[in-house]
C-alpha positions in Angstrom: -23.7 -9.6 -11.8 -20.6 -8.0 -10.2 -18.4 -9.2 -13.0 -20.9 -7.9 -15.6 -21.1 -4.5 -13.8 -17.3 -4.3 -13.6 -17.1 -5.0 -17.4 -19.7 -2.3 -18.1 -17.7 0.2 -16.0 -14.5 -0.7 -17.9 -12.9 -2.3 -14.8 -13.1 0.9 -12.6 -14.9 -0.8 -9.6 -12.2 -3.5 -9.5 -9.5 -0.9 -9.7 -11.1 1.2 -6.9 -11.4 -1.9 -4.7 -7.7 -2.8 -5.3 -6.6 0.8 -4.5 -8.7 0.8 -1.3 -7.4 -2.6 -0.2 -3.8 -1.6 -0.9 -4.2 1.6 1.1 -5.8 -0.3 4.0 -3.0 -3.0 4.0 -0.3 -0.3 3.8 -1.9 1.6 6.8 -2.3 -1.7 8.7 1.4 -2.6 8.0 2.7 0.6 9.5 0.4 0.2 12.5 1.8 -3.3 13.1 5.4 -2.6 12.1 6.5 -1.0 15.5 5.6 -4.2 17.3 7.3 -6.6 14.9 10.1 -4.7 13.1 12.9 -6.9 14.5 11.3 -9.9 12.7 10.7 -7.9 9.5 14.4 -7.0 9.6 15.3 -10.6 10.3 13.3 -11.7 7.3 15.2 -9.3 5.0 18.5 -10.4 6.4 17.6 -14.1 5.9 16.8 -13.3 2.3 20.5 -12.2 2.0 21.8 -15.3 3.7 19.7 -18.0 2.0 21.4 -17.9 -1.4 25.0 -18.4 -0.1 23.7 -21.0 2.4 22.0 -22.8 -0.5 25.2 -22.6 -2.6 27.3 -24.0 0.2 24.8 -26.9 0.8 24.9 -27.8 -2.9 28.7 -27.5 -3.5 30.1 -28.8 -0.2 29.3 -32.5 -0.8 32.5 -33.9 0.5 32.4 -31.9 3.8 28.8 -32.4 4.9 28.1 -29.6 7.4 24.6 -29.1 8.9 22.6 -26.2 7.6 22.5 -24.6 11.1 26.3 -24.5 11.2 26.6 -23.0 7.7 24.0 -20.5 8.7 25.9 -19.6 11.8 29.1 -19.0 9.9 27.3 -16.9 7.3 25.7 -14.8 10.1 29.1 -14.2 11.7 30.5 -13.0 8.4 27.4 -11.0 7.5 27.0 -9.3 10.9 30.8 -8.9 11.3 31.2 -7.1 7.9 28.0 -5.1 8.2 28.5 -4.3 11.9 32.1 -3.1 11.4 31.2 -1.0 8.4 28.0 0.5 9.9 29.7 1.2 13.2 32.7 3.0 11.6 30.4 5.0 9.3 28.0 6.0 12.1 30.9 6.8 14.5 32.4 9.1 11.8 29.1 10.8 11.0 28.3 11.3 14.7 31.6 13.1 15.2 31.0 15.3 12.2 27.5 16.0 13.5 28.9 17.0 16.9 31.4 19.3 15.2 28.6 20.8 13.1 26.6 21.5 16.2 29.6 23.1 17.9 30.2 25.3 14.9 26.6 26.2 14.4 26.7 29.5 16.4 29.9 30.5 14.5 28.2 29.7 11.2 25.1 31.7 12.1 27.4 34.7 13.1 29.2 34.4 9.8 25.9 34.2 7.9 24.6 37.3 9.6 27.8 39.4 9.7 29.5 38.4 6.4 27.5 36.4 3.9 24.2 38.3 4.0 25.8 41.8 4.1 27.8 40.8 1.1 24.7 39.7 -0.8 22.9 42.9 0.3 25.8 45.0 -1.0 25.7 43.0 -4.3 22.1 43.9 -4.7 22.6 47.5 -3.6 25.0 47.9 -6.5 22.1 47.3 -8.8 19.8 49.8 -7.0 19.9 52.2 -9.9 18.6 49.5 -12.3 16.1 47.6 -10.2 12.8 49.2 -8.9 12.6 50.2 -5.3 9.9 47.6 -4.5 12.3 44.9 -5.7 15.1 46.2 -3.3 12.6 46.3 -0.4 11.6 42.7 -1.2 15.2 41.6 -1.3 16.0 43.3 2.0 13.0 41.6 3.6 14.1 38.3 2.2 17.6 38.6 3.5 16.3 39.5 6.9 14.0 36.6 6.8 16.9 34.2 5.9 18.9 35.5 8.8 16.0 35.0 11.3 15.3 31.6 9.9 18.9 30.5 10.2 19.0 31.6 13.9 15.7 29.8 14.6 16.9 26.7 12.7 20.1 26.5 14.7 18.3 26.6 18.0 15.7 24.0 16.8 18.4 21.7 15.5 20.4 21.7 18.7 17.3 21.1 20.8 16.1 18.3 18.5 19.4 16.5 18.4 19.8 16.8 22.2 16.3 15.4 22.7 17.0 12.6 20.3 20.2 11.7 22.1 18.4 11.6 25.4 15.6 9.4 24.0 18.2 7.1 22.4 20.0 6.7 25.7 16.8 5.8 27.4 15.9 3.3 24.7 19.2 1.3 25.0 17.6 -1.7 26.7 14.8 -1.9 24.1 17.4 -1.6 21.3 19.5 -4.4 22.7 16.5 -6.7 23.0 15.5 -5.8 19.4 19.1 -6.7 18.2 19.0 -10.0 20.0 15.6 -10.8 18.5 16.8 -9.8 15.0 19.8 -12.1 15.2 17.8 -15.0 16.5 15.1 -14.5 14.0 17.6 -14.3 11.2 19.1 -17.6 12.3 15.8 -19.5 12.5 14.4 -18.1 9.3 17.5 -19.2 7.5 18.4 -22.5 9.1 14.8 -23.7 9.4 13.6 -22.5 6.0 12.5 -25.9 4.8 10.7 -26.6 8.1 8.9 -23.3 7.8 7.9 -24.0 4.2 6.7 -27.5 5.2 4.5 -25.9 8.0 3.1 -23.5 5.4 2.2 -26.3 3.0 0.6 -28.4 5.8 -1.4 -25.5 7.2 -2.9 -23.7 4.2 -5.0 -25.4 1.5 -3.7 -25.7 -2.1 -5.8 -22.9 -3.6 -4.6 -20.4 -1.0 -1.0 -21.4 -1.6 -1.5 -21.0 -5.3 -3.0 -17.5 -4.9 -0.1 -16.7 -2.5 2.4 -17.8 -5.1 0.8 -15.6 -7.7 0.8 -12.7 -5.3 4.5 -13.3 -4.4 5.6 -13.6 -8.0 3.6 -10.8 -9.5 3.5 -8.3 -6.6 6.2 -8.8 -4.1 9.0 -9.5 -6.6 8.0 -6.6 -8.8 7.6 -4.1 -6.0 10.6 -5.0 -4.0 12.7 -5.5 -7.1 12.0 -2.0 -8.2 12.6 -0.5 -4.8 15.8 -2.5 -4.3 17.1 -1.4 -7.7 16.3 2.2 -7.1 17.9 2.1 -3.7 21.0 0.4 -5.2 21.4 3.3 -7.7 21.0 5.8 -4.8 23.5 3.8 -2.8 26.1 4.1 -5.6 25.5 7.8 -5.8 25.7 8.2 -2.0 29.1 6.4 -1.9 30.4 8.5 -4.8 29.4 11.8 -3.1 30.8 10.7 0.3 34.0 9.6 -1.4 34.6 12.8 -3.4 33.6 15.0 -0.4 36.1 13.3 1.8 38.9 13.2 -0.8 38.5 16.9 -1.6 38.2 17.8 2.1 34.8 19.2 2.1 33.8 20.1 5.7 31.5 17.5 7.2 31.9 15.7 3.8 30.8 12.2 5.1 27.6 13.6 6.7 26.7 15.9 3.9 27.4 13.2 1.3 25.1 10.8 3.1 22.3 13.4 3.3 22.6 14.5 -0.3 22.8 10.9 -1.5 19.7 10.0 0.5 18.0 13.0 -1.1 18.8 11.6 -4.5 16.3 8.8 -3.8 13.6 11.5 -4.1 11.9 11.3 -7.5 12.0 14.4 -9.7 14.1 16.5 -7.2 17.1 14.3 -6.4 20.6 15.5 -5.4 20.1 18.8 -7.2 18.0 20.0 -4.3 21.2 20.5 -2.4 24.0 20.7 -5.0 22.5 23.4 -7.3 21.8 25.9 -4.5 25.2 25.1 -2.9 26.9 25.8 -6.3 25.0 29.1 -6.8 25.9 30.2 -3.2 29.6 29.6 -3.7 29.3 31.4 -7.1 27.7 34.4 -5.5 30.3 34.4 -2.7 33.1 34.4 -5.3 34.4 30.9 -4.5 34.6 29.9 -8.2 36.6 26.7 -7.6 34.1 25.4 -5.1 31.2 26.4 -7.3 32.8 24.5 -10.2 33.4 21.5 -7.9 29.8 21.2 -6.9 28.6 21.8 -10.5 30.9 18.9 -11.7 29.7 16.8 -8.8 26.1 17.3 -9.9 27.0 16.5 -13.5 28.7 13.3 -12.4 25.6 12.3 -10.3 23.5 12.8 -13.5 25.9 10.7 -15.5 26.1 7.9 -12.9 22.3 7.7 -12.8 22.0 7.7 -16.6 24.6 4.8 -16.8 23.6 2.8 -13.8 19.8 3.1 -13.9 19.2 1.3 -17.2 21.6 -1.6 -16.2 20.3 -2.0 -12.6 16.7 -1.0 -12.8 16.2 -2.0 -16.4 13.5 0.6 -16.7 12.2 3.4 -14.6 9.3 3.2 -12.2 7.0 4.2 -15.1 5.3 7.0 -13.1 4.3 10.1 -14.9 6.2 13.1 -13.5 3.0 15.1 -12.8 1.5 12.1 -10.9 4.8 11.7 -9.0 4.8 15.4 -8.0 1.2 15.1 -6.8 2.1 12.1 -4.8 5.1 13.9 -3.3 3.0 17.0 -2.4 0.2 14.9 -0.8 2.8 12.8 1.1 4.5 16.0 2.3 1.2 17.5 3.5 0.3 14.3 5.3 3.6 13.1 6.7 6.1 16.0 6.4 9.5 15.5 4.8 9.3 11.7 4.8 6.1 12.0 2.7 8.3 13.1 -0.2 9.6 9.6 -0.3 6.6 7.7 1.0 4.2 9.3 -1.5 5.9 8.1 -4.7 6.6 4.7 -3.1 2.9 4.3 -2.3 2.0 5.4 -5.9 4.5 2.8 -7.2 2.9 0.2 -5.0 -0.5 0.9 -6.4 0.8 0.7 -9.9 2.5 -2.7 -9.2 -0.7 -4.0 -7.6 -2.8 -3.1 -10.6 -0.2 -4.5 -13.0 0.0 -7.8 -11.0 -3.8 -8.0 -11.0 -3.9 -7.5 -14.8 -1.2 -10.1 -15.3 -3.0 -12.6 -13.1 -6.2 -12.1 -14.9 -4.6 -12.5 -18.3 -3.0 -15.7 -17.1 -6.3 -17.0 -15.7 -8.1 -16.1 -19.0 -5.4 -17.9 -21.0 -5.7 -21.0 -18.8 -9.5 -20.9 -19.1 -9.3 -20.5 -22.9 -6.8 -23.4 -23.1 -9.1 -25.6 -21.0 -12.1 -24.7 -23.2 -10.2 -25.4 -26.4 -9.1 -28.8 -25.0 -12.6 -29.7 -24.1 -13.9 -28.7 -27.5 -11.2 -30.8 -29.2 
């Protein structure tokens, strides 16, 4: 009866149930994540280690080393390279952030005493052309920008100081989490066959088969798309950080990282920062810097157009209007992080529905094949 009702409703009840189940599982995942994130990170790191470990086990037949030793060597290389790179990057960004905080009062003073009066004078020169109401609106807007800058500077300093204090207080928890992540990575990589054998012994065959279908159709599709999009954003982030450092842009490493991370936002991208920055330098008369940021934005567009088809293969397939609705809903619910979480959740729903449709088509094909065999 349920299947007949679902067919009469053109599959809408099943779609509604899948959407509700996906939203519930996502909510449950983020509820549980704070209590098990070291093991989730360990699982992701083990996914990076398993291919080279498997390669070494298959091609080192003369020198037979145990899987645990190969895993340990791989972990030393992985954590050594990642740890050194991440430490150097974070150390440089922290120093730039400290310099930015130290120069924030001077920047606010320059904005209030130099930049905004210059913009006000520029608009005053058009006072004989523009209506008086427009000039009043511009003056109010400039005053509002000045007040917002002063308020933002105070909020930023207080927020970073509070974050530093909280981080210092959380050092024991962070160290414990690092130890658990390292140990979890080792056991998930070295004992992969043992874990899989336990999985096969524990769960019945039909549950394993459904789990395999879920893994192939859902997890691979979703994480493959997210991984590909993040790889494209990583390329753009490295490019921006490199050109900012080479051309001696102040706080170039920090700003390049922030703008590159913003490029992961659908629809908006790096233009959210580069275009206003270019216009600001243009208004201030710094034509060389304006041209630099314009060229940087054009290069970002070119890199995305070249890299995305080769890495992603195709885009997320989300209609821009649906993406903007998801971004706005996420922003209203979660704040700035919702701009990223909304489209990711929308992509998750899309992949779930596609995986369900693919599984149903496969099941119908197998059923039709069995029926034709029986009739023959």
